[in-house]
N, C-alpha and C positions, 0 to 999 in steps of 0.2 A: 439345509432345510427350504433356505429362502430359493436356490435353484431349483428344486425340487416341486416349488408350489408353482414357478414361472413354467417349468416344463410341464405341469400337468394342466395347467390353463392352456398351454400350447396346443396339447394333444386333442384336447375337448373342443379347441377351436377348428382344430382339422378336420376333426369328426363331424361337428355341428355346421360348420357352412363352407370348410375347404379354404385353404391358403398356400399360397408360393412361398410367402415370406411372412414370418411371425416376429414381430418384436415387441419391447417392453420398456417404456423408457420412465424415469423418477425424473423428478424436480424439486428444488428450494424456490419458491416464489421470491420470498425475501432476499436471496443473493441473486436472482436473477439468473440462475444456473438451470440445466438440464443435462443428461448423458442419456444414451440407450443400455440399460442394464443386463437386458436379456436379448438373444436373436438366435432365430432356427437355422441361420447361414453364417455361422460364427468365420468361415472362410472368405467368403464374396463380400458379408455385410457385417462386419464384426460389432462387437460392445465400443464404447465409445467413452473418451474422455469428457470432462463438463462442457457445456457449450452454452454461448448465450441464449436466453431467450429474447428472440429478437421483438421489435415494438411494429409488426406487421399484422395483418387482418388474421393470419391462421391463430397465431400467439394470442391475441385477444379472444377471439373467439373460442380457443379451445383450452390453453391452460390458464387463462383469467377467468372468462366468464363461464367454461366449463361445458360448452355446446359441442356434440359431437361432429366431425369433418368428415364427409363423405366426396371422393373425385373419381370420377368413371372414366375419365381421360387425361392424358398425359396433361395436356393445356390446363384442366384444373387445378392438379398441384404443382406443377412445374413453377410457379412465380413464388412458392413458398419453402421450397426445400433445396439447399445448398447441392445435395447429392442426387438430385433427380437424373442426371446423367447417369449415375452407376445405378440406380435404379430401373432407367429403361435397358441399360445393357444386361438386366435380369430377366426382360422380357415382361414388366411388370408397368402396367399403364393404369391401373386401379388401386385408390387407399380408401382406408377407413381408419381414421383417429378416433377411439373413444376416452374420454378423461376418466379417469379414477376418481371420485370425489368422496370425502368423508367428512364429516361434518361442516360442509361448505367449502372445505379446502381442497384443490386438486393436488394430489399425491404426484399424477403423473398419467402417463397414458398406454392403453394398449392397441398396437397398431398391426392391420392385417393389409396385406398387399397382394394383388392378383391379377388377373387378365382385365381388360377393358368390358366392362359393363357388368362385374359380376356384383355389387354389393347394392342388391335391392332393399328396399325399405324392410322387408320379411328379414332377410339375412343379416340387416344391422341389428334387428329387434331379437333377433336370435343370440349375436354376439353379446349384446347388453345383458341379457340374460344369463349367460353364460359367466360373465364378469361378478353380476350380480349375486350367483349362485356360490362364489368362492371369496366373498367379499371377507368373509370372516378370517382366513388364511392370506388372502393376498394383500390387503391393506398392511398389516404388520411386516409382509416380506418386502414389500415396496418401501415402508419407511425404513426398514433395516438394510436395504441395499446402500443407499448413502449414492454422494455423488462421485467417490472413488478418483482416482487422477492423483496427480501431484499437486502441491500447492502454485507451484506457476503454471501449470496447465489451468487452475483453476481461475488463476489472475488474467489470464490472456482471454479467459471466457469473458471475464468480468470487463476487462477492457473493452472488448467488442459490444457488452451492453452498453459502457459508458458513451462508445463512439456513435452508437445511435441516438442515444439521447441528446448528444453534444451535436450532431450533423455533420460528425467528421468522418470522411471517407478513409484516410490513409495518417497515420501516427509515424512519425520518424524520429528515431533515438539515436543519441550518441552514445558513445560507451560512458558510463557513469551511473549516477544513482538510481535513475529512473531505469534504466536497462537492468541495473543489477535486480532490482524490487520485481521486474516483470520476468527475467529469465533467471536470476540467480548466478549471473557471471557479465562480467564486462570486458569485451576485448581490448587487446592493446591498443591504446591511443596515439595515433601520431599525426602527420601532416598526409596520409592518404586517408582517403573517405574510406570508413567501415561504418556502417549503418544499419540498424534494424530497421526493416519496413514492412507495417502491420497493416493488412486491409482487414476488411471483413471477412474473406473467405481464405487469403494467404498471408502468410507471414515469412519474411525470410531476412538474409544477410546479405548486403551489399559489401564483399569483402574483397579486400586485396589478396592475392595468390600467397604474399609471403606470410599472413596471418591465418589464412583458411584451414590448415591441418591444426593449429592450437584451438581454434574457435571449435573446429568439427567435435574435439574432444567434451565439449560443454554444451552442445547444441543438435539434435536433429532437423531442425529447421531446414527448409530449401536455402542454396546460396547462390548467389547471383555474382560470380568471382570474376574479377579481372586483374590485368597483370601490368606491371610499370611500364611493359613496351606499348601497351595500348590504351591506357587510361582507364577511368572508369564511365565514361561516356556512354558506349555501347551496351556494358551489364547493366548501367541505369538504366536506359531505355528498355531493355528487356524486362527487368523488375516490374517497371511501369504498366506495360504492357500486359502481364501476366495479372497484376494488383487489380486493373479496369481503371475506368473512368474515377477521377477525382476532381471533386466539386471544391473540397475543403479540405485543407492539410493541417494538422496538429504538430507543430515543431519544437523537439528538446529545446528548452529555452538556453542549456548551455552547450551547445553545438557549437563548432568553430564557424565564424560567419562565412568563409570560403566555402566550407561544405552545404553551409544553408543557403547561401545563393546558388550553388551547383544543383540544388534541388527545386527551387524557385524558379531558375532559367528551364529547368526541363519541364515546368508544369505553369505555362504562361497563363495569368488570368485566375490563377487559383485563388479561392479564399484561403486565409491563413489564419491561425491562432496559434498558441504555446501550448505545449505538452501538461502544464498547469492545468488545462480544462480536461483534461483526459486522465493520464498516469498519475497526474499531480493529485486530483480530484480523488482519485482512489487511495493514494498514498496518505492522503489527510486521514481517513479513519483507518486505523490500525484493527487490524484481525487478532483473535487469541492467541497465535503464536508470535505475533511481533510483541505484544502485552507482554508477554511471558517472558521473551528476551530482553525488553526495556527495565521489567522488574529484577531481573538477573544482574543487568550491568550497572542497576541503580544500588543492590547490596553489595555489589564490588566497589564502587564508588565510596561508599561509607566506610569499607575497612582501608581503601586508601587514606581517605582523610583521617581516620583514626590513627592509622601509623604515622601521618604527616604530624599530626598534634604531639604526638608522642615524642618526637625528635625537636621539639621546639627548647632552645635555651640561647643564653647569650651566646653571641660569636657565630651561631649556624649561620651560614648561608642561605638566600633565596635559593640558589640553586640545589645546594645540598638537600632542602627540605622536598625541592621538586624532585630529585633524583629518588628521593624513598618512595614518595608517591609512584613514581613510575614503577620501581621497584615491586611495589604492593600490587599494581595493578597486574602486573606480569606474573606475579603468583599465581594471581587467580584465572591467568590465561588470556587476559585482556590487554590489548596495546592502547598505551597512553597516548591521546590526542593532542591535549597541551595543559600543561601545568603552569597555571599563572601563580604566581607567589610574589607579593607586595608588602615589603614590611614598613611600618611608619609612615613619612610621608608617600612614599611611593605607593601606598596604597589609594592614593587620591588619583591614580590614574586608571580608568577603568581596564584598560587594557595592556596593562604594564608588560613589560618586557622582564623576564626574571632574570635576575642576573647577580652578581657578587657582593651586593649587599650584605652587611651582616647584621641579624637580629639584635636590637639592644634592648634591655631591660625597660618596661614601660611601652613598646611597639605593640599597636595594632597590626594584626597582620592578615590580610585578605588570601584567602585559599582558594581558588577556583580551579577544578580539575576535571577532567573527563577521558575516557578511552571508550575502544570500541570491541566487542565480543561478538561472535556471529554473525557479525552483519550490522548490529546496532548499538547506540551508543549510550552513554552517559554523561551528565553535567550537573555538577555541585560546587556550590558556593557556601562555606562557612567562615566564621571569624575565631580568631585566637589571638592571644595576648600573651606578652611574655613577662611573666613575674607581677603586671599590675596592671589594670586598666588606665589609659592616659586620661589628662581631664576631659571633662564634657563625652566621655566615650559613651558611657552605659544610659544617658539620655538619648543620644542619635542610634543606638544600635536598639532600641526600646522601639522608636518612631519606625525603622526600618522594618522590624519584626512586625508592628501594627500594619503596616503595609503590605507585607507579604499576606496577613490574615484576611485583608479586606479583600484583596485581590482574588484569592481562595475562595471565599465566601461569594463572590459573585460567580464564579464558575458553574453552569449548569446548561443542558440544552436549551437552546432556544435565544442564551444572550450574546449578544454582538462582542468580539474581540475588543473592540475599544473600549466597552464598557468595563471590561478585568482592566486595562490600563487606566482607567479614569478611577476606578477604584483604589489603586493603588498610588496612583499620583496624587489624587486628593488630599490622603493621609498626610502626606510629605510635604504639600504644599500647606495645609493647616498649621503645620507644626513650623513653619517659616524656612523649610529648608528645599521649598520648589525650585530656584535656582542652580541647586546642587545635586539634582537627579538628571542626569544628561543623556540618558538614551532611554530605548524602548522597555514595557516590562518583561517582555520575555518574547522567544521563539519557539516553533517546532522542532521535536527530537526523533529522530527515527533512524534511517541507513545514513543520514548527514546528520552532523552536529549542530548546523544550522538549516532548517526546511521551514517552509509553511506548517501551520500558521503562524503568523508574526502578530503579536500581542503590542499592538500601536494605539497611538492617540486616532488615527485615522483608519483602522481595519475595520472592514463593515462586515468582514466574515461572522456567517451564524454558527455559533459553537454545536457540535452534535458529538453523540457518545463515539467513542472510539479516538477521539484526536487527545493528542499529545503534544504538550509545551512546556517550558520552563516559567516559572514567574520568579523574577529577579530585581527587584528594587533596590536603588543604592542612592546613597548620599557620600558626596565626594568634596572633603573641605582641603581644598590647597595648603600645602605646606604643614599639615596637621596629620591628618587619616581618612580612609575612605572606608565605608562600610556598606558590603553588597549580601545580601542572603538568599538561597536559590532552591527553589526546589522544582522538582520534575513532577506534573499535574495530567491525571489521565480523567478526560471527562467521561462520567458514567451518565447511566439513565436518569439518576436523580440530583447529582453535583459532581463530586470530584473524589480522585483517590489520589493520596501523594505516595510517591513511588519509592522515595527515602525515608528511613526510618532513625537516620540521624537527629538528635535536638539541635536546633537554629540557635541555640544560648551560645553564648560568649565562652570559649574554652582559655580558662588562664592556666598557664605553664606552672 
């Protein structure tokens, strides 16, 4: 039905004003993405994956302000379209782009291209009338068309929007979390430079020949391949020539220093920043699919904590409890990333190395575990006691839990991360334990177990919906016990959502 509506308008336009090429595009202004959803020439000018709405005059005029754009020479439209050379090769030198507007919102554009001097005011008015006459069917069809493409194609488009916003011409990524988020794959990393280079018009891999076949299984991007016998210099020079002028570089902060210096030496005088301002900026705000994956990992972590608790008894070792948690993760298809189990005085070390210490009756046990499944992580800390709580435990547990509640209550869009840290810290300080809360309140969780945002006393980041991070205050009393309670929180439009469903009350075996 959708395609029939577009085809009917196409036929009407050909009959009414003539057209060498007819296309129709849809857009999502909130996401900053658009794509060609229908074309009269699918062989030479096919439909497209999502592309960024550039911050140029054409986009502002047509896609934002809703003004019709008319160009009757190549010179008039060439500055605005990446594919103007393809249009020229089809013999087209004139274009009209009419925004389709419903209730003040631009759904997309109807685009007609032809020969020089074709689009007179009368013909443009006729095109508008043809669109208006079909609006009852056209608007629902455009809404139903959607952006299409894969999640990684959409992420690349969003990255290019962000590059324009940040004034960045080139993003350079090493194999790692940024690249996995962007493409779904991170190539093998070693001393050979293997880098993704993303410009406004082209994205490709600088790749050593020994890795090329493997990377090709995961990407259809162009390759600038190099051999050990030659080194990467010539391939890098070719890549930069094809990408075009670079005034500002966004560099993966996890890249090897020698690879980063190689890039900087090839781009003398270039301004530079880190990928935290481009890819990292986008990763901060989780989309619906990412949030669903994080919820699933939180569910699995609850099960692993429950399994660990069920095995607590006098004489069991920290390592044995950790093994039970790892097995519970594995049973749900997750891979354990860490299993911190600290019993008794060991719990006073925030990052205790789980060992062979045996649990004793009256021990408090810190159980901090996390795993990953489908590219995303869990992180949860709960407390357990063997047989009975040690002296003073109940009071300290209550203080830590109140700190968690205070931090969670502070989470909402517009709040700075340091205000969340302060909310937790103030509760613990007021109770007289401030000197025993020795770390930040939280960290982001996503494709990495520790990633931005970091919830610290100096973090000025303003919280936005879609951000996900831990809240994990603690009190660590040397030679006695430690208590840490941890939730993973999602910032919502009005406040927060806790991903775990497991109570923070102390479990007594």
